[in-house]
All heavy atoms as an XYZ file, in Angstrom:
676
protein
N      10.550      6.252    -14.512
C       9.412      6.507    -13.657
C       9.233      5.328    -12.706
O       9.427      4.177    -13.077
C       8.146      6.707    -14.497
C       6.934      6.941    -13.630
S       5.426      7.269    -14.532
C       5.742      8.947    -14.998
N       8.835      5.650    -11.501
C       8.647      4.631    -10.473
C       7.244      4.799     -9.873
O       6.847      5.899     -9.501
C       9.706      4.826     -9.398
C       9.880      3.703     -8.449
C      11.092      3.998     -7.562
C      11.535      2.768     -6.841
N      12.704      3.031     -6.019
N       6.503      3.695     -9.804
C       5.139      3.725     -9.270
C       5.082      2.966     -7.947
O       5.800      1.990     -7.737
C       4.163      3.104    -10.260
N       4.210      3.428     -7.082
C       3.993      2.816     -5.774
C       2.520      2.483     -5.642
O       1.663      3.345     -5.810
C       4.429      3.790     -4.679
C       4.214      3.288     -3.279
C       4.837      2.139     -2.842
C       3.400      3.980     -2.409
C       4.647      1.688     -1.546
C       3.210      3.535     -1.109
C       3.838      2.390     -0.683
N       2.222      1.214     -5.369
C       0.844      0.758     -5.202
C       0.643      0.476     -3.719
O       1.236     -0.450     -3.160
C       0.569     -0.506     -6.041
C       0.864     -0.213     -7.513
C      -0.867     -0.974     -5.842
C       1.004     -1.452     -8.364
N      -0.156      1.304     -3.076
C      -0.409      1.195     -1.642
C      -1.744      0.506     -1.419
O      -2.801      1.046     -1.731
C      -0.414      2.583     -0.997
C      -0.742      2.567      0.461
C       0.190      2.131      1.382
C      -1.982      2.986      0.912
C      -0.115      2.117      2.740
C      -2.287      2.976      2.261
C      -1.348      2.541      3.186
N      -1.692     -0.725     -0.915
C      -2.898     -1.478     -0.600
C      -3.180     -1.282      0.882
O      -2.589     -1.927      1.735
C      -2.705     -2.964     -0.937
C      -3.941     -3.781     -0.627
O      -4.928     -3.269     -0.109
N      -3.879     -5.058     -0.927
N      -4.097     -0.353      1.190
C      -4.389     -0.003      2.575
C      -5.422     -0.880      3.251
O      -5.754     -0.653      4.409
N      -5.919     -1.875      2.556
C      -6.902     -2.785      3.159
C      -6.197     -3.748      4.116
O      -5.039     -4.090      3.930
C      -7.633     -3.562      2.078
N      -6.900     -4.168      5.134
C      -6.320     -5.110      6.089
C      -6.639     -6.561      5.739
O      -6.380     -7.464      6.523
C      -6.806     -4.781      7.504
C      -6.317     -3.431      8.026
C      -6.879     -3.160      9.413
C      -4.805     -3.360      8.025
N      -7.160     -6.785      4.563
C      -7.464     -8.126      4.040
C      -6.184     -8.746      3.504
O      -5.450     -8.119      2.752
C      -8.505     -8.002      2.929
C      -8.812     -9.273      2.197
C      -9.506    -10.289      3.066
O     -10.616    -10.030      3.527
O      -8.907    -11.360      3.270
N      -5.896     -9.985      3.879
C      -4.660    -10.640      3.467
C      -4.822    -11.567      2.259
O      -3.838    -11.982      1.669
C      -4.085    -11.442      4.625
C      -3.445    -10.588      5.671
C      -2.636    -11.439      6.646
N      -1.719    -10.610      7.384
C      -1.999    -10.022      8.524
N      -3.200    -10.171      9.047
N      -1.106     -9.284      9.145
N      -6.042    -11.896      1.889
C      -6.250    -12.832      0.782
C      -5.899    -12.185     -0.550
O      -6.302    -11.064     -0.824
C      -7.712    -13.295      0.725
C      -8.174    -14.068      1.922
C      -9.655    -14.440      1.843
N     -10.493    -13.260      1.612
C     -11.273    -13.086      0.550
N     -11.364    -14.009     -0.384
N     -11.999    -11.993      0.396
N      -5.140    -12.885     -1.397
C      -4.783    -12.373     -2.717
C      -6.006    -12.194     -3.608
O      -6.014    -11.365     -4.500
C      -3.779    -13.319     -3.401
C      -2.381    -13.180     -2.878
C      -1.804    -11.795     -3.122
O      -1.929    -11.234     -4.198
N      -1.177    -11.242     -2.107
N      -7.059    -12.981     -3.347
C      -8.263    -12.877     -4.177
C      -9.231    -11.805     -3.662
O     -10.332    -11.662     -4.187
C      -8.971    -14.233     -4.297
C      -9.475    -14.801     -2.999
C      -8.439    -15.613     -2.218
O      -7.296    -15.729     -2.640
O      -8.805    -16.131     -1.146
N      -8.818    -11.044     -2.646
C      -9.650     -9.932     -2.186
C      -9.675     -8.862     -3.279
O      -8.811     -8.833     -4.163
C      -9.090     -9.338     -0.896
O      -7.854     -8.697     -1.153
N     -10.648     -7.984     -3.226
C     -10.754     -6.933     -4.245
C      -9.489     -6.099     -4.316
O      -8.951     -5.845     -5.397
C     -11.973     -6.030     -3.960
O     -13.150     -6.835     -3.946
C     -12.107     -4.947     -5.011
N      -8.974     -5.679     -3.168
C      -7.770     -4.841     -3.169
C      -6.544     -5.628     -3.629
O      -5.669     -5.072     -4.295
C      -7.526     -4.250     -1.778
O      -7.406     -5.271     -0.814
N      -6.483     -6.915     -3.318
C      -5.376     -7.755     -3.789
C      -5.407     -7.932     -5.299
O      -4.373     -7.833     -5.969
N      -6.593     -8.177     -5.831
C      -6.746     -8.340     -7.283
C      -6.392     -7.036     -7.997
O      -5.669     -7.035     -8.998
C      -8.188     -8.794     -7.631
C      -8.442     -8.727     -9.122
C      -8.432    -10.211     -7.115
N      -6.880     -5.914     -7.482
C      -6.589     -4.622     -8.102
C      -5.098     -4.277     -8.024
O      -4.520     -3.778     -8.985
C      -7.419     -3.517     -7.451
C      -8.890     -3.488     -7.824
C      -9.647     -2.490     -6.951
C      -9.077     -3.157     -9.287
N      -4.487     -4.545     -6.882
C      -3.049     -4.279     -6.734
C      -2.249     -5.072     -7.761
O      -1.353     -4.531     -8.423
C      -2.573     -4.651     -5.327
O      -3.148     -3.837     -4.358
N      -2.573     -6.349     -7.885
C      -1.870     -7.195     -8.855
C      -2.123     -6.740    -10.290
O      -1.210     -6.754    -11.121
C      -2.269     -8.657     -8.680
C      -1.763     -9.235     -7.378
O      -0.761     -8.781     -6.833
N      -2.462    -10.234     -6.874
N      -3.353     -6.327    -10.582
C      -3.688     -5.845    -11.926
C      -2.867     -4.600    -12.267
O      -2.282     -4.512    -13.345
C      -5.185     -5.555    -12.026
C      -5.568     -4.905    -13.328
C      -5.708     -5.655    -14.490
C      -5.756     -3.533    -13.407
C      -6.036     -5.068    -15.701
C      -6.093     -2.928    -14.612
C      -6.228     -3.705    -15.752
O      -6.547     -3.108    -16.947
N      -2.846     -3.638    -11.352
C      -2.065     -2.423    -11.599
C      -0.591     -2.752    -11.796
O       0.067     -2.209    -12.692
C      -2.227     -1.422    -10.457
C      -3.571     -0.758    -10.407
C      -4.192     -0.525     -9.200
C      -4.223     -0.353    -11.561
C      -5.430      0.091     -9.136
C      -5.460      0.268    -11.511
C      -6.069      0.492    -10.286
N      -0.055     -3.644    -10.974
C       1.363     -4.016    -11.090
C       1.643     -4.655    -12.449
O       2.643     -4.334    -13.099
C       1.757     -4.953     -9.955
N       0.760     -5.554    -12.894
C       0.945     -6.208    -14.195
C       0.884     -5.194    -15.344
O       1.709     -5.249    -16.264
C      -0.127     -7.283    -14.405
C       0.049     -8.504    -13.527
C      -1.143     -9.455    -13.622
O      -1.979     -9.303    -14.538
O      -1.233    -10.354    -12.762
N      -0.075     -4.274    -15.271
C      -0.207     -3.269    -16.328
C       1.019     -2.356    -16.358
O       1.528     -2.018    -17.439
C      -1.479     -2.439    -16.127
C      -2.764     -3.213    -16.276
C      -2.894     -3.868    -17.647
O      -2.749     -3.214    -18.669
N      -3.128     -5.171    -17.662
N       1.505     -1.965    -15.203
C       2.694     -1.115    -15.135
C       3.920     -1.850    -15.643
O       4.756     -1.269    -16.342
C       2.902     -0.617    -13.702
C       1.858      0.391    -13.213
C       1.947      0.547    -11.702
C       2.021      1.723    -13.915
N       4.027     -3.147    -15.312
C       5.145     -3.952    -15.821
C       5.137     -3.999    -17.345
O       6.187     -3.879    -17.981
C       5.103     -5.373    -15.253
C       5.523     -5.434    -13.807
O       6.279     -4.588    -13.343
N       5.040     -6.434    -13.092
N       3.956     -4.168    -17.935
C       3.846     -4.217    -19.400
C       4.246     -2.888    -20.038
O       4.737     -2.862    -21.159
C       2.428     -4.593    -19.818
C       2.082     -6.029    -19.534
C       0.656     -6.380    -19.948
O      -0.030     -5.610    -20.609
N       0.211     -7.568    -19.548
N       4.061     -1.798    -19.311
C       4.445     -0.482    -19.810
C       5.904     -0.143    -19.512
O       6.390      0.916    -19.891
C       3.541      0.599    -19.199
C       2.075      0.560    -19.604
C       1.259      1.536    -18.759
C       1.923      0.874    -21.086
N       6.565     -1.061    -18.816
C       7.968     -0.837    -18.464
C       8.164      0.107    -17.295
O       9.247      0.675    -17.125
N       7.132      0.275    -16.463
C       7.213      1.162    -15.306
C       7.595      0.341    -14.076
O       6.904     -0.610    -13.712
C       5.866      1.886    -15.066
C       5.928      2.742    -13.809
C       5.475      2.712    -16.275
N       8.702      0.703    -13.463
C       9.123      0.049    -12.222
C       8.064      0.317    -11.160
O       7.568      1.435    -11.030
C      10.468      0.625    -11.769
C      11.005      0.028    -10.500
C      12.303      0.686    -10.059
O      12.903      1.440    -10.852
O      12.688      0.449     -8.911
N       7.693     -0.718    -10.399
C       6.649     -0.531     -9.395
C       6.849     -1.454     -8.214
O       7.547     -2.464     -8.305
C       5.264     -0.729    -10.014
C       5.033     -2.141    -10.487
O       4.676     -3.009     -9.722
N       5.256     -2.378    -11.781
N       6.231     -1.078     -7.112
C       6.240     -1.928     -5.917
C       4.862     -1.852     -5.275
O       4.192     -0.826     -5.334
C       7.317     -1.488     -4.935
O       7.133     -0.146     -4.556
N       4.450     -2.972     -4.684
C       3.171     -3.061     -3.988
C       3.462     -3.141     -2.494
O       4.287     -3.938     -2.052
C       2.366     -4.302     -4.429
C       1.075     -4.420     -3.629
C       2.071     -4.256     -5.917
N       2.793     -2.301     -1.726
C       2.923     -2.306     -0.273
C       1.585     -2.710      0.303
O       0.582     -2.018      0.123
C       3.318     -0.916      0.234
C       3.571     -0.864      1.709
C       4.832     -1.114      2.201
C       2.547     -0.556      2.587
C       5.069     -1.060      3.562
C       2.782     -0.501      3.948
C       4.048     -0.747      4.439
N       1.539     -3.859      0.972
C       0.320     -4.360      1.602
C       0.346     -4.012      3.081
O       1.148     -4.561      3.843
C       0.190     -5.871      1.416
C      -0.039     -6.250     -0.017
O      -0.959     -5.757     -0.658
N       0.814     -7.110     -0.547
N      -0.516     -3.101      3.484
C      -0.555     -2.666      4.872
C      -0.766     -3.839      5.824
O      -0.155     -3.902      6.892
C      -1.654     -1.612      5.065
C      -1.767     -0.995      6.446
C      -0.478     -0.261      6.817
C      -2.946     -0.048      6.509
N      -1.599     -4.801      5.436
C      -1.893     -5.948      6.293
C      -0.655     -6.778      6.605
O      -0.571     -7.393      7.665
C      -2.958     -6.824      5.641
N       0.317     -6.786      5.708
C       1.523     -7.596      5.896
C       2.730     -6.776      6.351
O       3.830     -7.305      6.460
C       1.882     -8.301      4.584
C       0.794     -9.240      4.123
O       0.117     -9.837      4.975
O       0.608     -9.363      2.893
N       2.543     -5.498      6.619
C       3.666     -4.597      6.865
C       4.241     -4.661      8.270
O       5.382     -4.266      8.487
C       3.233     -3.155      6.588
O       2.289     -2.734      7.563
N       3.461     -5.094      9.220
C       3.933     -5.099     10.605
C       3.830     -3.732     11.264
O       4.362     -3.521     12.354
N       3.150     -2.787     10.628
C       2.971     -1.463     11.229
C       2.011     -1.595     12.409
O       0.917     -2.133     12.261
C       2.437     -0.452     10.189
C       3.536     -0.179      9.158
C       1.979      0.835     10.861
C       3.133      0.746      8.048
N       2.431     -1.126     13.578
C       1.576     -1.248     14.774
C       0.474     -0.191     14.762
O       0.641      0.920     15.254
C       2.555     -1.030     15.921
C       3.643     -0.188     15.330
C       3.725     -0.558     13.880
N      -0.649     -0.521     14.174
C      -1.763      0.415     14.056
C      -2.380      0.691     15.424
O      -2.534     -0.207     16.244
C      -2.817     -0.144     13.103
C      -2.334     -0.455     11.689
C      -3.419     -1.145     10.892
C      -1.871      0.818     10.989
N      -2.719      1.927     15.671
C      -3.431      2.358     16.877
C      -2.643      2.134     18.167
O      -3.230      2.037     19.237
C      -4.806      1.683     16.981
C      -5.629      1.836     15.747
C      -5.947      0.735     14.976
C      -6.069      3.073     15.322
C      -6.698      0.864     13.820
C      -6.812      3.219     14.164
C      -7.135      2.115     13.415
N      -1.332      2.048     18.091
C      -0.511      1.882     19.296
C       0.051      3.246     19.679
O       1.044      3.710     19.122
C       0.626      0.887     19.042
C       1.409      0.563     20.296
O       1.229      1.254     21.324
O       2.203     -0.387     20.250
N      -0.592      3.899     20.635
C      -0.181      5.248     21.038
C       0.942      5.240     22.070
O       1.393      6.302     22.480
C      -1.387      6.019     21.603
O      -1.909      5.310     22.722
C      -2.465      6.186     20.536
N       1.399      4.063     22.470
C       2.454      3.988     23.484
C       3.861      4.034     22.887
O       4.837      4.069     23.628
C       2.293      2.699     24.305
O       2.537      1.566     23.479
N       3.975      4.055     21.573
C       5.288      4.031     20.941
C       6.020      5.351     21.141
O       5.440      6.419     21.014
C       5.152      3.754     19.438
C       4.521      2.421     19.064
C       4.317      2.347     17.560
C       5.403      1.288     19.530
N       7.308      5.259     21.443
C       8.106      6.473     21.610
C       9.067      6.679     20.431
O       9.663      7.739     20.309
C       8.894      6.415     22.921
O       9.755      5.303     22.922
N       9.209      5.667     19.588
C      10.081      5.760     18.413
C       9.305      5.339     17.174
O       8.354      4.566     17.253
C      11.296      4.848     18.590
C      12.203      5.323     19.708
C      13.318      4.387     20.050
N      13.917      3.744     18.882
C      14.955      2.949     18.944
N      15.510      2.686     20.091
N      15.444      2.393     17.861
N       9.742      5.829     16.031
C       9.089      5.463     14.772
C       9.505      4.042     14.401
O      10.709      3.762     14.287
C       9.493      6.441     13.658
C       9.015      7.855     14.001
C       8.906      5.994     12.315
C       9.531      8.919     13.064
N       8.553      3.135     14.228
C       8.883      1.752     13.856
C       9.573      1.688     12.488
O       9.291      2.513     11.601
C       7.526      1.050     13.805
C       6.617      1.904     14.611
C       7.122      3.301     14.446
N      10.447      0.729     12.306
C      11.164      0.556     11.039
C      10.193      0.334      9.876
O      10.420      0.819      8.773
C      12.160     -0.600     11.135
C      13.125     -0.610      9.983
O      13.646      0.447      9.613
N      13.370     -1.769      9.414
N       9.103     -0.377     10.120
C       8.127     -0.617      9.055
C       7.511      0.685      8.552
O       7.221      0.818      7.365
C       7.036     -1.581      9.538
O       6.445     -1.105     10.734
N       7.346      1.656      9.418
C       6.816      2.961      9.012
C       7.857      3.708      8.188
O       7.527      4.348      7.186
C       6.390      3.793     10.244
C       6.008      5.209      9.852
C       5.244      3.111     10.969
N       9.115      3.615      8.572
C      10.196      4.256      7.812
C      10.287      3.668      6.402
O      10.473      4.400      5.425
C      11.526      4.098      8.536
C      11.607      4.892      9.825
C      12.933      4.645     10.517
C      12.984      5.357     11.849
N      14.255      5.113     12.564
N      10.148      2.352      6.298
C      10.187      1.690      4.980
C       9.040      2.193      4.113
O       9.233      2.557      2.949
C      10.136      0.158      5.143
C      11.437     -0.345      5.765
C       9.859     -0.530      3.805
C      11.387     -1.791      6.214
N       7.826      2.217      4.675
C       6.664      2.693      3.927
C       6.863      4.141      3.493
O       6.599      4.505      2.343
C       5.396      2.564      4.762
C       4.143      3.038      4.052
S       2.666      3.037      5.097
C       3.037      4.390      6.212
N       7.337      4.977      4.379
C       7.558      6.387      4.070
C       8.546      6.554      2.918
O       8.318      7.357      2.004
C       8.043      7.120      5.319
C       8.086      8.613      5.119
O       7.138      9.201      4.631
N       9.206      9.216      5.482
N       9.621      5.791      2.930
C      10.610      5.871      1.849
C      10.019      5.451      0.512
O      10.320      6.061     -0.522
C      11.848      5.036      2.170
C      12.734      5.709      3.186
O      12.728      6.922      3.327
N      13.486      4.911      3.924
N       9.186      4.424      0.517
C       8.542      3.989     -0.723
C       7.641      5.082     -1.285
O       7.617      5.323     -2.489
C       7.749      2.699     -0.493
C       8.584      1.450     -0.236
C       7.701      0.306      0.253
C       9.331      1.048     -1.504
N       6.910      5.761     -0.406
C       6.067      6.878     -0.849
C       6.925      7.993     -1.449
O       6.597      8.545     -2.491
C       5.257      7.451      0.314
C       3.935      6.785      0.544
C       3.716      6.043      1.690
C       2.904      6.911     -0.369
C       2.492      5.439      1.925
C       1.677      6.309     -0.153
C       1.473      5.570      0.994
N       8.013      8.328     -0.776
C       8.853      9.446     -1.220
C       9.602      9.154     -2.517
O       9.826     10.066     -3.324
C       9.855      9.811     -0.122
C       9.258     10.438      1.134
C      10.320     10.567      2.223
C       8.635     11.779      0.827
N       9.997      7.899     -2.736
C      10.779      7.535     -3.921
C       9.929      7.421     -5.191
O      10.461      7.473     -6.296
C      11.503      6.208     -3.687
C      12.595      6.302     -2.645
C      13.165      4.936     -2.287
O      12.634      3.913     -2.767
O      14.142      4.901     -1.518
N       8.624      7.274     -5.031
C       7.749      7.034     -6.186
C       7.342      8.331     -6.864
O       7.123      9.360     -6.218
C       6.508      6.271     -5.748
N       7.245      8.251     -8.196
C       6.757      9.375     -8.992
C       5.245      9.333     -9.140
O       4.612     10.339     -9.456
C       7.383      9.327    -10.395
C       8.892      9.341    -10.345
O       9.453     10.296     -9.782
O       9.503      8.388    -10.859
N       4.675      8.146     -8.947
C       3.263      7.904     -9.188
C       2.730      7.011     -8.082
O       3.364      6.023     -7.728
C       3.110      7.206    -10.559
C       1.758      6.782    -11.034
C       0.897      8.010    -11.304
C       1.904      5.969    -12.318
N       1.568      7.368     -7.515
C       0.965      6.585     -6.428
C      -0.392      6.042     -6.854
O      -1.174      6.748     -7.494
C       0.733      7.445     -5.192
C       1.952      7.924     -4.518
N       1.910      8.645     -3.360
C       3.270      7.787     -4.807
C       3.127      8.939     -2.968
N       3.969      8.442     -3.844
N      -0.665      4.812     -6.457
C      -2.001      4.223     -6.542
C      -2.382      3.866     -5.113
O      -1.698      3.070     -4.479
C      -2.008      2.947     -7.402
C      -1.744      3.188     -8.854
C      -0.446      3.260     -9.333
C      -2.792      3.328     -9.742
C      -0.196      3.470    -10.675
C      -2.556      3.549    -11.089
C      -1.256      3.624    -11.554
N      -3.443      4.444     -4.611
C      -3.884      4.168     -3.244
C      -5.168      3.353     -3.298
O      -6.154      3.771     -3.894
C      -4.163      5.465     -2.494
C      -2.956      6.269     -2.156
C      -1.810      6.391     -2.878
C      -2.788      7.090     -1.007
N      -0.942      7.236     -2.248
C      -1.517      7.682     -1.101
C      -3.591      7.381      0.079
C      -1.036      8.543     -0.129
C      -3.107      8.251      1.040
C      -1.843      8.816      0.931
N      -5.145      2.215     -2.634
C      -6.335      1.372     -2.520
C      -6.730      1.339     -1.050
O      -5.907      1.038     -0.187
C      -6.044     -0.042     -3.021
C      -5.644     -0.097     -4.492
C      -4.927     -1.391     -4.795
C      -6.863      0.058     -5.351
N      -7.962      1.653     -0.775
C      -8.436      1.708      0.598
C      -9.833      1.119      0.652
O     -10.608      1.273     -0.291
C      -8.445      3.163      1.058
O      -8.899      3.266      2.378
N     -10.174      0.491      1.757
C     -11.539     -0.052      1.879
C     -12.550      1.088      1.918
O     -12.224      2.206      2.327
C     -11.506     -0.824      3.200
C     -10.371     -0.252      3.956
C      -9.380      0.255      2.970
N     -13.747      0.805      1.486
C     -14.824      1.787      1.556
C     -15.726      1.475      2.747
O     -16.071      0.329      2.987
C     -15.669      1.752      0.276
C     -14.962      2.200     -0.999
C     -15.889      2.008     -2.192
C     -14.537      3.644     -0.889
N     -16.070      2.499      3.468
C     -16.989      2.356      4.595
C     -18.121      3.357      4.405
O     -17.886      4.565      4.382
C     -16.279      2.625      5.927
C     -15.222      1.619      6.249
C     -13.891      1.936      6.217
C     -15.577      0.306      6.583
C     -12.915      0.996      6.515
C     -14.614     -0.647      6.873
C     -13.298     -0.282      6.841
O     -12.338     -1.224      7.117
N     -19.308      2.875      4.234
C     -20.488      3.716      4.096
C     -20.317      4.752      2.978
O     -20.673      5.913      3.136
C     -20.833      4.392      5.422
C     -20.958      3.435      6.557
N     -22.007      2.533      6.639
C     -20.166      3.192      7.627
C     -21.857      1.808      7.731
N     -20.761      2.176      8.343
N     -19.706      4.348      1.874
C     -19.584      5.218      0.723
C     -18.442      6.211      0.760
O     -18.360      7.091     -0.076
N     -17.552      6.099      1.752
C     -16.431      7.033      1.809
C     -15.141      6.260      2.120
O     -15.179      5.119      2.531
C     -16.662      8.103      2.862
O     -16.667      7.521      4.145
N     -14.015      6.922      1.910
C     -12.715      6.319      2.180
C     -12.290      6.740      3.585
O     -12.297      7.925      3.904
C     -11.678      6.783      1.151
C     -10.307      6.221      1.456
C     -12.116      6.376     -0.257
N     -11.906      5.789      4.459
C     -11.503      6.153      5.805
C     -10.183      6.915      5.820
O      -9.368      6.772      4.929
C     -11.367      4.808      6.519
C     -11.085      3.849      5.437
C     -11.804      4.369      4.215
N     -10.016      7.748      6.830
C      -8.784      8.535      6.978
C      -7.611      7.641      7.172
O      -6.521      7.821      6.753
């Protein structure tokens, strides 16, 4: 089994809530013997909100492959006014 931990927050500090949770999930999965990877959106180089692109950036292809290869997903996203942003 392969797990994918998607940290969608744009916070880069490891002590941020999403950083702490991502690390916690990874440690727990490691103890269970589950292969896992953490993807930090803030460090990915994905050009957010750039509508001028004519080709899919390599960073998006990498993220997409990680999603497709995983059997299990953990999605972490910031909360805004009590809801998860799109």
